[in-house]
Wavefront OBJ file of the C-alpha trace (Angstrom):
o trace
v 20.840 -28.726 24.587
v 17.391 -27.835 23.219
v 15.937 -30.070 20.535
v 15.946 -28.415 17.116
v 12.438 -29.793 16.550
v 9.932 -30.812 19.205
v 6.356 -31.213 17.992
v 5.022 -31.717 21.513
v 6.047 -28.168 22.440
v 4.284 -26.439 19.509
v 1.365 -24.198 20.449
v 1.349 -21.886 17.419
v 2.373 -22.217 13.772
v 3.480 -19.254 11.661
v 3.504 -19.400 7.856
v 5.111 -17.557 5.006
v 2.583 -16.829 2.236
v 3.693 -16.692 -1.413
v 5.364 -19.938 -2.419
v 4.263 -21.556 0.845
v 0.471 -21.228 0.851
v -0.318 -19.796 -2.571
v 1.199 -19.247 -6.007
v 0.753 -17.014 -9.038
v -1.699 -18.693 -11.407
v 0.311 -17.551 -14.412
v 3.808 -16.229 -14.824
v 4.348 -12.606 -13.838
v 6.008 -11.976 -17.196
v 2.900 -13.159 -19.064
v 0.634 -10.991 -16.913
v 2.778 -7.924 -17.572
v 2.966 -8.678 -21.307
v -0.797 -9.189 -21.613
v -1.401 -5.924 -19.757
v 0.877 -4.108 -22.198
v -1.189 -5.359 -25.130
v -4.457 -4.463 -23.358
v -3.192 -0.950 -22.529
v -2.186 -0.473 -26.187
v 1.452 0.313 -25.550
v 3.437 1.037 -28.669
v 5.671 -1.975 -29.308
v 4.468 -3.906 -26.232
v 7.221 -6.030 -24.658
v 6.902 -9.805 -24.809
v 6.848 -12.184 -21.858
v 10.315 -13.356 -22.871
v 11.622 -9.794 -22.601
v 9.792 -9.106 -19.369
v 10.909 -12.185 -17.454
v 14.493 -11.009 -16.809
v 13.356 -7.371 -16.811
v 10.929 -7.954 -13.952
v 13.386 -10.019 -11.945
v 15.936 -7.189 -12.091
v 13.279 -4.586 -11.258
v 11.930 -6.563 -8.319
v 15.383 -7.067 -6.856
v 16.340 -3.415 -7.185
v 13.026 -2.248 -5.714
v 13.367 -4.618 -2.748
v 16.918 -3.461 -2.057
v 16.376 0.254 -2.665
v 12.949 0.484 -1.020
v 12.640 -2.389 1.472
v 9.405 -3.508 3.117
v 7.251 -2.645 0.094
v 7.209 1.092 0.572
v 6.957 1.295 4.359
v 9.048 4.496 4.259
v 8.445 5.419 0.618
v 4.830 6.255 -0.129
v 3.121 2.926 0.551
v 2.955 -0.365 -1.280
v 0.961 0.807 -4.328
v 3.622 3.438 -5.035
v 6.255 0.731 -4.475
v 4.664 -1.492 -7.097
v 4.315 1.422 -9.536
v 8.055 2.006 -9.161
v 8.857 -1.691 -9.701
v 6.533 -2.034 -12.708
v 7.946 1.082 -14.400
v 11.459 -0.275 -13.802
v 10.449 -3.569 -15.409
v 9.211 -1.746 -18.509
v 12.399 0.312 -18.722
v 14.536 -2.796 -18.236
v 12.709 -4.247 -21.226
v 13.674 -1.167 -23.245
v 10.288 0.591 -23.142
v 9.729 4.158 -21.972
v 6.153 5.466 -21.807
v 4.511 8.729 -20.818
v 2.733 9.064 -17.469
v -0.772 8.694 -18.869
v 0.120 5.505 -20.720
v 1.912 4.109 -17.715
v -1.054 4.857 -15.417
v -3.342 2.903 -17.767
v -0.884 0.023 -17.934
v -0.129 -0.058 -14.212
v -3.795 -0.068 -13.220
v -4.342 -3.156 -15.353
v -1.397 -4.956 -13.710
v -2.396 -3.891 -10.200
v -6.022 -4.892 -10.706
v -4.979 -8.332 -11.920
v -3.231 -9.080 -8.640
v -6.289 -7.921 -6.746
v -8.428 -10.511 -8.545
v -8.899 -14.269 -8.255
v -7.014 -14.609 -11.525
v -3.801 -13.615 -9.800
v -3.386 -16.311 -7.175
v -4.420 -19.804 -6.173
v -3.822 -21.816 -3.000
v -1.211 -24.532 -3.343
v -2.860 -27.990 -3.233
v -1.465 -28.922 0.180
v -2.317 -25.608 1.888
v -5.991 -25.931 2.851
v -5.827 -29.566 4.047
v -2.830 -28.770 6.260
v -4.358 -25.571 7.645
v -7.641 -27.329 8.416
v -5.859 -30.183 10.165
v -3.601 -27.963 12.257
v -6.471 -25.718 13.312
v -8.525 -28.790 14.260
v -5.674 -29.831 16.555
v -6.057 -26.611 18.507
v -2.973 -24.800 17.263
v -3.019 -21.028 16.761
v -2.089 -20.251 13.162
v -0.604 -17.043 11.825
v 1.245 -15.345 8.993
v 4.771 -13.932 9.130
v 5.520 -12.637 5.689
v 7.596 -10.250 3.605
v 4.682 -9.845 1.223
v 2.701 -6.569 0.983
v -0.182 -6.028 3.385
v -2.604 -6.371 0.462
v -1.705 -10.052 0.340
v -2.825 -10.641 3.911
v -5.694 -8.146 3.907
v -7.224 -8.886 0.491
v -5.729 -11.916 -1.244
v -6.033 -14.352 1.682
v -9.727 -13.469 2.229
v -10.402 -13.643 -1.504
v -9.014 -17.198 -1.550
v -10.868 -18.230 1.599
v -7.689 -18.668 3.635
v -7.961 -15.818 6.146
v -10.281 -17.599 8.582
v -7.530 -20.078 9.390
v -5.295 -17.382 10.894
v -5.478 -15.329 14.065
v -2.194 -13.395 14.027
v -0.400 -11.519 11.260
v 3.020 -9.900 10.911
v 3.679 -8.290 7.507
v 6.849 -6.451 6.543
v 4.984 -3.585 4.875
v 3.109 -2.925 8.137
v 6.140 -3.243 10.407
v 9.015 -1.753 8.423
v 11.173 -4.813 9.057
v 11.395 -8.030 7.085
v 12.623 -11.591 7.403
v 15.239 -12.718 8.331
v 15.425 -9.769 10.764
v 14.458 -10.719 14.310
v 12.019 -7.805 14.512
v 9.342 -9.420 12.371
v 9.501 -12.655 14.363
v 9.290 -10.662 17.595
v 6.107 -9.021 16.295
v 4.684 -12.426 15.327
v 5.424 -13.785 18.809
v 3.736 -10.863 20.556
v 0.653 -11.195 18.365
v 0.515 -14.956 18.902
v 0.649 -14.382 22.674
v -2.684 -12.580 22.505
v -4.262 -15.879 21.445
v -2.052 -18.373 23.284
v -1.270 -16.492 26.469
v 1.559 -14.280 27.667
v 3.586 -17.347 28.648
v 4.032 -18.442 25.021
v 7.770 -18.997 24.555
v 9.607 -18.619 21.229
v 10.388 -22.344 21.030
v 6.645 -23.067 21.254
v 6.127 -21.369 17.877
v 6.876 -23.212 14.644
v 7.566 -21.127 11.542
v 7.287 -22.663 8.069
v 8.334 -21.093 4.781
v 9.970 -21.750 1.437
v 12.975 -19.455 1.875
v 15.821 -21.273 3.602
v 17.560 -18.001 4.411
v 14.600 -15.835 5.404
v 12.219 -18.381 6.887
v 14.273 -21.246 8.269
v 17.476 -19.515 9.358
v 15.728 -16.299 10.366
v 13.161 -18.067 12.542
v 15.757 -20.375 14.107
v 18.019 -17.429 14.938
v 15.136 -15.744 16.761
v 14.352 -18.867 18.774
v 11.350 -20.278 16.927
v 11.270 -23.841 15.784
v 11.381 -23.892 11.989
v 10.805 -26.119 9.000
v 12.103 -25.289 5.544
v 9.505 -26.024 2.876
v 11.532 -27.002 -0.165
v 9.337 -26.471 -3.210
v 12.241 -26.416 -5.657
v 10.746 -29.383 -7.500
v 7.313 -27.739 -7.783
v 6.848 -26.054 -11.157
v 4.055 -23.869 -9.750
v 6.442 -21.958 -7.501
v 8.954 -19.371 -8.755
v 11.326 -17.671 -6.302
v 12.490 -14.093 -6.831
v 14.431 -13.244 -3.649
v 17.459 -15.377 -4.468
v 19.880 -12.575 -3.562
v 19.550 -13.312 0.181
v 22.530 -15.449 1.185
v 22.589 -17.931 4.089
v 24.816 -17.535 7.110
v 26.395 -20.437 8.928
v 24.140 -23.397 9.670
v 24.200 -27.064 10.641
v 23.686 -28.995 7.401
v 22.486 -32.204 9.074
v 19.978 -30.296 11.185
v 18.761 -28.351 8.146
v 18.198 -31.571 6.198
v 16.129 -33.025 9.026
v 14.090 -29.815 9.177
v 13.319 -29.752 5.438
v 9.923 -30.853 4.150
v 8.447 -30.883 0.651
v 4.748 -30.834 1.557
v 2.766 -29.016 4.230
v 1.117 -32.287 5.173
v 4.379 -33.281 6.830
v 3.699 -30.746 9.594
v 0.478 -32.549 10.510
v 2.250 -35.900 10.489
v 4.989 -34.562 12.764
v 2.453 -33.071 15.190
v 0.409 -36.265 15.331
v 3.525 -38.396 15.879
v 4.966 -36.065 18.493
v 8.131 -36.051 16.412
v 11.349 -34.683 17.876
v 15.028 -34.562 17.061
l 1 2 3 4 5 6 7 8 9 10 11 12 13 14 15 16 17 18 19 20 21 22 23 24 25 26 27 28 29 30 31 32 33 34 35 36 37 38 39 40 41 42 43 44 45 46 47 48 49 50 51 52 53 54 55 56 57 58 59 60 61 62 63 64 65 66 67 68 69 70 71 72 73 74 75 76 77 78 79 80 81 82 83 84 85 86 87 88 89 90 91 92 93 94 95 96 97 98 99 100 101 102 103 104 105 106 107 108 109 110 111 112 113 114 115 116 117 118 119 120 121 122 123 124 125 126 127 128 129 130 131 132 133 134 135 136 137 138 139 140 141 142 143 144 145 146 147 148 149 150 151 152 153 154 155 156 157 158 159 160 161 162 163 164 165 166 167 168 169 170 171 172 173 174 175 176 177 178 179 180 181 182 183 184 185 186 187 188 189 190 191 192 193 194 195 196 197 198 199 200 201 202 203 204 205 206 207 208 209 210 211 212 213 214 215 216 217 218 219 220 221 222 223 224 225 226 227 228 229 230 231 232 233 234 235 236 237 238 239 240 241 242 243 244 245 246 247 248 249 250 251 252 253 254 255 256 257 258 259 260 261 262 263 264 265 266 267 268 269
């Protein structure tokens, strides 16, 4: 029986992005509320109103239009749909001109350094793993703008050599298709003989990252940031399938530095 974790076999490490490597510098609800004031909406909704309104809008947009607009006009149109839904969920209806002004402000914010910040353990872990000769990559359900613009803006992109984003591929975690794409892209850097069990995937979603990667054949570690006040999860509608609880506990970490420690120790179980 194959070990569920074998550090000595790892040749490549794949990471989730939001909640794993970076976080929103301020709450999404506050950003949306501040934008409403800036755009001079009549009766601008408060952050308290927008918090549940956005969560409902994000869930419905993800379920109705998966992969951030892969088949529905692209990711900017996807976000426009989600943001308008958030406003309507908060009881506000605006004309197209007003909404365009408001949406641009929101969209620009998340294209700026004010929108995101690396989590404190991200850069030290990425530096250490790269120094140990491992190929690093991204396998993420986030929009392509996150990998193409946000990671470079934060100085994280140079750590990675392969990328698999749901909005580029039209398939998202936990589906095997996105992990298959990550494996093929990692093989360019590691060689065609790279086997699935030689790739470690790390992410903060137990269902999407840990169970999805394990089902495909990757090694996986679940990054449990539930005690970290910087991280807010929004995809809590994804439910886990069957899993080995003891194995899952052993494969749960709370800090990215644990990966480095496991690699250095040649840990296995």
